[in-house]
C-alpha positions as CSV (number, residue, x, y, z in Angstrom):
1,M,0.0,0.0,0.0
2,V,1.3,3.5,-0.9
3,F,0.6,4.9,2.5
4,F,2.6,2.2,4.3
5,Q,5.5,2.6,1.8
6,E,5.7,6.3,2.2
7,W,5.4,6.3,6.0
8,S,8.0,3.6,6.2
9,R,10.5,6.0,4.8
10,Y,10.4,8.0,8.1
11,R,10.5,5.0,10.6
12,D,14.2,5.5,11.5
13,M,14.2,9.2,11.3
14,E,14.6,11.3,14.5
15,L,11.1,12.7,14.5
16,E,9.3,14.4,17.4
17,Y,5.9,13.1,18.3
18,S,3.2,14.7,20.4
19,S,2.4,13.2,23.7
20,G,1.2,9.6,23.3
21,D,2.0,9.3,19.7
22,S,4.6,7.1,17.9
23,W,5.5,5.9,14.4
24,D,3.4,2.7,14.9
25,R,0.4,4.5,16.5
26,M,0.2,7.1,13.7
27,L,0.6,4.3,11.1
28,Q,-2.4,2.5,12.7
29,G,-4.5,5.7,12.9
30,G,-3.7,6.5,9.3
31,F,-4.9,3.0,8.1
32,Q,-8.1,3.4,10.2
33,L,-8.9,6.8,8.7
34,L,-8.2,5.7,5.1
35,D,-10.4,2.6,5.6
36,R,-13.3,4.6,7.0
37,F,-12.8,7.1,4.1
38,A,-13.1,4.3,1.6
39,Q,-16.1,2.7,3.3
40,E,-18.1,5.9,3.5
41,D,-17.4,6.6,-0.2
42,R,-18.6,10.1,-0.1
43,V,-15.8,11.7,-2.2
44,R,-15.2,10.9,-5.8
45,I,-12.2,12.3,-7.8
46,R,-12.2,11.4,-11.4
47,K,-8.8,11.4,-13.2
48,P,-6.8,11.8,-10.0
49,R,-3.6,12.4,-11.8
50,Q,-5.1,15.5,-13.2
51,H,-7.4,16.6,-10.3
52,L,-5.1,16.3,-7.3
53,Q,-2.7,19.1,-6.4
54,V,-4.0,21.3,-9.2
55,K,-2.2,24.5,-10.0
56,F,-4.1,27.6,-10.8
57,S,-2.8,31.1,-11.7
58,R,-4.5,34.4,-12.3
59,P,-2.9,37.6,-13.6
60,I,-3.1,40.5,-11.3
61,S,-1.2,43.0,-13.5
62,S,1.1,42.9,-16.6
63,T,4.0,41.8,-14.3
64,T,2.3,39.9,-11.5
65,E,0.2,36.7,-11.2
66,F,-1.4,35.0,-8.3
67,V,-0.6,31.2,-8.0
68,A,-2.5,28.7,-5.8
69,Y,-2.5,24.9,-5.5
70,V,-5.9,23.3,-4.9
71,D,-5.7,19.9,-3.1
72,A,-8.4,18.3,-5.2
73,I,-11.3,18.8,-7.6
74,G,-14.0,16.3,-7.4
75,E,-17.4,15.5,-5.9
76,V,-18.4,15.6,-2.2
77,N,-21.8,13.9,-1.5
78,G,-22.5,14.1,-5.2
79,Q,-21.8,17.8,-5.6
80,R,-18.9,19.1,-7.6
81,S,-16.5,20.9,-5.2
82,L,-13.0,22.2,-4.6
83,I,-11.6,20.0,-1.9
84,D,-9.1,20.8,0.8
85,W,-7.9,17.9,3.0
86,K,-7.5,18.6,6.7
87,T,-6.2,16.5,9.7
88,T,-6.9,17.3,13.3
89,S,-7.1,15.8,16.7
90,A,-10.4,17.6,17.5
91,R,-13.4,17.6,15.3
92,Y,-14.8,20.8,13.8
93,P,-18.2,22.2,15.0
94,D,-21.1,20.8,13.1
95,D,-22.8,24.1,12.3
96,T,-19.9,25.7,10.3
97,D,-21.6,26.8,7.1
98,G,-21.4,30.5,8.0
99,L,-17.9,30.2,9.3
100,L,-16.6,28.2,6.3
101,G,-17.8,31.0,4.0
102,L,-15.3,33.3,5.8
103,D,-12.3,30.9,5.6
104,P,-9.5,32.7,3.7
105,Q,-8.2,29.5,2.1
106,L,-11.6,28.5,0.7
107,L,-12.3,32.1,-0.4
108,C,-9.0,32.1,-2.2
109,Y,-9.7,28.7,-3.9
110,S,-13.1,29.9,-5.0
111,W,-11.8,33.2,-6.3
112,I,-9.0,31.9,-8.4
113,T,-11.0,29.0,-9.9
114,R,-14.3,30.9,-10.1
115,E,-15.9,27.7,-8.6
116,P,-18.6,28.5,-5.9
117,N,-18.7,25.1,-4.2
118,V,-15.9,24.3,-1.8
119,A,-15.4,21.7,1.0
120,F,-13.1,20.7,3.8
121,V,-12.6,16.9,4.2
122,V,-11.4,16.6,7.8
123,F,-9.7,13.5,9.0
124,V,-10.2,13.6,12.8
125,R,-7.4,11.6,14.6
126,K,-9.1,10.3,17.9
127,R,-9.8,7.0,19.5
128,M,-12.7,6.4,17.2
129,P,-11.6,7.8,13.9
130,E,-14.0,10.1,12.2
131,I,-14.2,12.0,8.9
132,Q,-16.2,15.2,8.5
133,Y,-17.4,16.6,5.1
134,L,-17.9,20.3,5.5
135,Q,-19.3,22.1,2.5
136,T,-20.2,25.6,1.7
137,T,-20.9,27.9,-1.3
138,I,-18.9,31.1,-1.9
139,S,-20.9,33.9,-3.5
140,E,-19.8,36.0,-6.4
141,Q,-19.7,39.1,-4.2
142,Q,-17.4,37.3,-1.8
143,R,-15.1,36.3,-4.6
144,A,-15.0,39.9,-5.9
145,E,-14.2,41.3,-2.4
146,F,-11.4,38.8,-2.0
147,G,-10.1,39.8,-5.5
148,L,-9.9,43.4,-4.4
149,L,-8.1,42.3,-1.2
150,V,-5.5,40.4,-3.3
151,K,-4.9,43.4,-5.6
152,E,-4.5,45.9,-2.8
153,T,-2.2,43.6,-0.8
154,I,0.1,43.1,-3.9
155,R,0.0,46.9,-4.6
156,Q,1.2,47.5,-1.0
157,I,4.0,44.9,-1.3
158,E,5.2,46.2,-4.6
159,S,5.2,49.8,-3.4
160,G,6.9,48.9,-0.1
161,S,4.0,50.4,1.9
162,F,3.8,48.5,5.1
163,L,1.7,50.5,7.5
164,P,2.6,50.2,11.2
165,H,0.1,48.5,13.4
166,S,0.0,47.6,17.2
167,G,0.1,44.0,18.4
168,I,2.0,41.5,20.4
169,R,5.7,41.5,19.6
170,F,8.2,38.7,20.3
171,P,9.0,38.7,24.0
172,Q,12.7,39.0,23.4
173,N,12.5,41.7,20.7
174,G,14.7,44.6,22.0
175,C,13.2,47.1,19.6
176,L,10.4,48.1,21.9
177,S,9.9,51.5,20.3
178,C,9.2,50.0,16.8
179,A,5.6,50.2,15.7
180,Y,5.9,47.1,13.5
181,Q,5.4,43.5,14.7
182,G,8.1,40.8,14.5
183,L,11.7,41.5,13.6
184,C,13.6,43.8,11.4
185,L,14.9,41.7,8.6
186,A,17.7,44.3,8.0
187,K,19.4,43.3,11.2
188,E,21.0,39.9,10.6
189,Q,22.3,39.6,14.2
190,L,18.8,40.1,15.5
191,I,17.5,37.4,13.1
192,D,20.2,34.9,14.1
193,A,19.6,35.5,17.8
194,K,15.8,35.3,17.7
195,L,14.8,33.0,14.8
196,I,17.5,30.3,14.6
197,R,16.9,27.5,17.1
198,R,20.0,26.0,18.6
199,M,20.3,22.7,20.4
200,G,19.6,22.9,24.1
201,E,18.3,26.5,23.9
202,E,15.5,27.3,26.3
203,L,12.3,28.1,24.3
204,A,9.9,28.3,27.1
205,W,9.2,32.0,26.3
206,L,7.2,30.8,23.2
207,D,4.5,29.6,25.7
208,E,3.9,33.2,26.5
209,L,2.6,33.8,23.0
210,A,-0.2,31.2,23.6
211,S,-1.3,32.6,27.0
């Protein structure tokens, strides 16, 4: 089986697993999810060599184009949809239709392909494996608004216009007077000190970002 062959390549590698996970446990969980996915038979992808990891591009200007890769194009519950695969240890809420319509990734997929129907197929890794099929429709107005956002963002990048905004900065960033978040990429010493992880280095400060 392809899954076993590909996962076997990483058996002897020094991988870090979350609490309670291991190479064998993830292999078993993967088999269970794929078996359930096949039994439920709610997703159909015809011509998978052409309709998996599909590249789309859309010109923004004479010198710029937007490129996106869609996981799959197929049918979910009998409806033609753009599909994005997800894996998670906690299931998504059941009533997500309104929220899905706001998801930037699905908006992007719909905008660049002009396809209104989009879906998340969520592989939930838990004691009893579950697969969720979350579908929604992106309106023409939503696609138009996302297109304007893309054009404006690219215009700002090309013009070098990065407006300052307040927010949480890295706890160890010494530039406390700077109105920009993150690190100044013009300071290589700062980048080396703050962004490059070294063996044995204490990174407990990262927990502060989640609190």
